[in-house]
Each structure stands twice: as structure tokens, then as C-alpha cells.
N, C-alpha and C positions, 0 to 999 in steps of 0.2 A: 394558475400558480406556477411560478418558475421553479424548476428543480436544478439545484447546483450539485454537480458531481466532480470530484477530484480524482484524477488518475495518477497513480504513482507506480513507476516501474523500478525494479530493484534487481541488482545482481552483485552480491557480496559487498553491500554497503551497510552492514549492521552497525558500524560506528556512527553513521549519519541518520539511521532510521528513527531513533527517538526524537531528535530535533525536527525531522521532517514531519513525522506524524503529529507531534505536539503542535507544530505550526499549522498544519491542516485542520486540526481540531479546534484551534483558538482563533480562527478568522472572524472578523467582525460580522461578516455575512456568512453564517454557517453553511457548510456543505450538507446536503441531504444524505449523501453517500460518499464514502471514500473507498475507492477500489485500489487495492495494492496487488500487483502482479509480481511474483518472485520468479525469476528466470533461472531456476536451478542453482541457487546459491549454495556454496559449500561452507559458508561461515554460519553463525547462529542467527541469521536473518529470519528464518522460518519461526524460531521460538519467539523472537521479538514481535513479529507480526501477529502471531497467535495470541501472545499476552495482551497486546493492544486490542485485538479483536474481542477477546473475552471481556474486556472492560468497557468497550465502546461498540455498541451494536450497529452503528452506522458504518463501521469498517467491514468491508468484504474482501476476503483474500482469495487469490488464485495462485496455485503453485504448479509450475510446469517444469519440464526438463529444459535445459538451456537451448534456446532457439534464436537468440538475438533480440536486440532492443525493439525492433519494429513488431516482432511477434507478441511482445507484452502488451502493446497498445491494441493490437488486433484482438488479443484474448480478453482485454477489458471491455 
């Protein structure tokens, strides 16, 4: 069985997160897991990610101090 995983990296993109997560959740071929790595955002990204995670168990979140975009993919 094929496992489909979506990786999303984020840094202060709270204004785009709802559309991004809604899109990932509504794909015609659903993801088994959606991993969202927040790279130390100072906006309300963390709260948005946590609210989606509470509603959708396939969302996994990782929160780290700001280390740059590549580090988010390594963390995922």
C-alpha cells in the first residue's frame, strides 16, 4: 500500500495556512499524513496549526526555533 505524506514548512505565514491546510486535506488522493513544521514563527501560526491538528488527526506538527527553510524539511 502506498503512503502519501505532505510536508509543509511555515515561517510567519498564518494568513496563508488555512488555505494551505484546507487544500492538503481536500486532495482527491488523500494524504495519510500531513506534517507541518513551524520554523519559530512570531505570528499566530502555532495556534492555527494546533487548531487544525485538534480537528484532523492526520496532521502532525513540529515546532522548532528559527533555523531556516532547509532545517524544516530535515525536521519533517
